[in-house]
C-alpha positions in Angstrom: 0.1 -0.2 0.0 1.5 3.6 -1.1 1.2 5.2 2.5 2.7 8.6 3.4 3.8 8.1 6.9 4.1 10.5 9.9 7.4 12.0 9.0 6.1 13.1 5.5 2.7 14.4 7.0 4.1 16.2 9.8 7.0 17.4 7.4 4.8 19.0 5.0 2.8 20.6 7.8 6.0 22.0 9.4 7.2 23.4 5.9 4.0 24.7 5.2 3.5 26.3 8.8 7.0 28.3 7.7 5.8 29.1 4.6 2.4 30.7 6.2 4.4 32.7 9.4 7.8 33.7 7.8 8.3 37.2 7.2 11.7 37.1 6.6 12.6 36.4 10.1 13.7 32.6 11.2 10.7 30.9 12.5 11.6 29.1 16.3 11.1 25.5 16.0 9.1 25.8 19.1 6.2 27.9 17.7 5.9 25.3 14.6 5.6 22.5 17.6 3.1 24.5 19.4 1.0 25.4 16.5 0.8 22.0 14.7 1.0 20.1 17.7 4.3 18.3 16.9 6.7 17.5 19.4 10.0 19.9 19.0 12.1 17.0 19.3 10.3 14.7 16.2 10.8 18.3 14.2 14.4 18.5 14.7 14.4 15.4 13.2 12.0 16.3 10.4 13.9 19.3 9.6 17.5 17.4 8.8 16.5 15.8 5.4 14.7 19.2 4.4 17.6 21.1 5.2 20.0 18.1 3.2 17.3 18.7 0.5 17.9 22.5 -0.1 14.0 23.2 1.2 14.8 24.8 4.7 17.8 26.3 6.1 18.4 27.3 9.9 19.7 30.3 11.8 21.2 29.8 15.0 21.3 32.1 17.6 18.9 33.8 20.2 16.8 35.1 17.1 17.2 32.0 15.5 15.0 29.4 13.6 14.2 27.9 10.4 13.6 29.6 7.2 12.5 28.3 3.6 15.6 28.4 1.1 13.2 29.4 -1.6 9.6 31.1 -2.2 6.7 29.2 -1.2 5.3 29.6 -5.1 8.8 27.6 -5.9 8.9 24.5 -3.2 6.4 21.5 -4.5 4.7 19.2 -2.4 6.7 16.3 -4.3 10.0 17.6 -3.4 9.2 17.9 0.4 7.6 14.1 0.5 10.5 12.7 -1.3 12.8 14.5 0.9 11.2 12.7 3.9 10.1 9.4 2.4 12.5 9.0 -0.1 11.1 8.0 -4.1 7.8 7.7 -4.8 7.3 3.7 -5.5 4.1 1.6 -4.9 6.4 -1.4 -5.4 9.9 -1.4 -5.4 10.2 -2.8 -9.3 8.9 1.1 -10.1 11.2 3.0 -7.7 11.1 6.6 -9.3 14.9 6.7 -8.6 16.4 2.9 -8.2 13.7 0.5 -9.6 14.5 -3.1 -8.2 15.6 -5.6 -10.8 12.9 -8.1 -11.6 13.3 -11.4 -13.5 9.6 -10.8 -14.0 9.9 -7.4 -15.4 9.8 -8.1 -19.3 6.3 -10.0 -19.0 4.5 -8.9 -15.8 1.1 -8.0 -16.8 1.0 -5.6 -13.6 4.0 -3.7 -14.3 2.4 -1.0 -16.0 -0.5 -0.7 -13.6 2.4 0.1 -10.8 4.2 2.5 -13.2 0.7 4.7 -13.7 0.2 4.7 -10.1 3.5 6.0 -9.5 3.0 8.4 -12.1 -0.3 9.7 -10.9 0.9 10.1 -7.7 4.0 11.9 -8.3 1.8 14.3 -11.1 -0.3 15.4 -7.9 2.4 15.8 -5.8 4.4 17.8 -8.0 1.5 20.0 -9.3 1.0 21.9 -6.0 3.2 24.3 -4.6 3.5 25.4 -1.0 1.6 28.7 -2.4 -1.4 26.7 -3.5 -1.6 25.3 -0.3 -1.5 28.3 1.3 -4.7 29.6 -1.2 -6.5 26.8 0.2 -6.2 27.4 3.3 -7.0 30.8 2.9 -10.0 29.7 1.0 -11.4 26.9 3.6 -10.8 29.8 6.6 -13.2 32.2 4.3 -15.8 29.6 4.1 -15.7 28.6 8.0 
């Protein structure tokens, strides 16, 4: 089953929170943890792969915290999910980056199905930016 773990879901929430609340100043993890009801220790662990992927950067010091590296309109949800979860792959034989060799691959009737599932999920994740999600949040808040 294709499953986005808490790592991917919480990481996306944290990055989205940064997009909403950064105003040029670093956002402390404690603020994100409080707003998102996520442990600060867990958030620290999530920031490591996000930093490695060039999505966020940290600022040390009393006024430190995290900032997005790029504007929210240039950060795609797919980037965030891949940074936290790895390549999109409903099965190992159709992994985006390194498909596992399958000796049935030449005549496997289901391989094309798994490729289409992978491609469809990737297409959706890669079609939304953080800015798109912020707009969706704003529209939802206006309705309530």
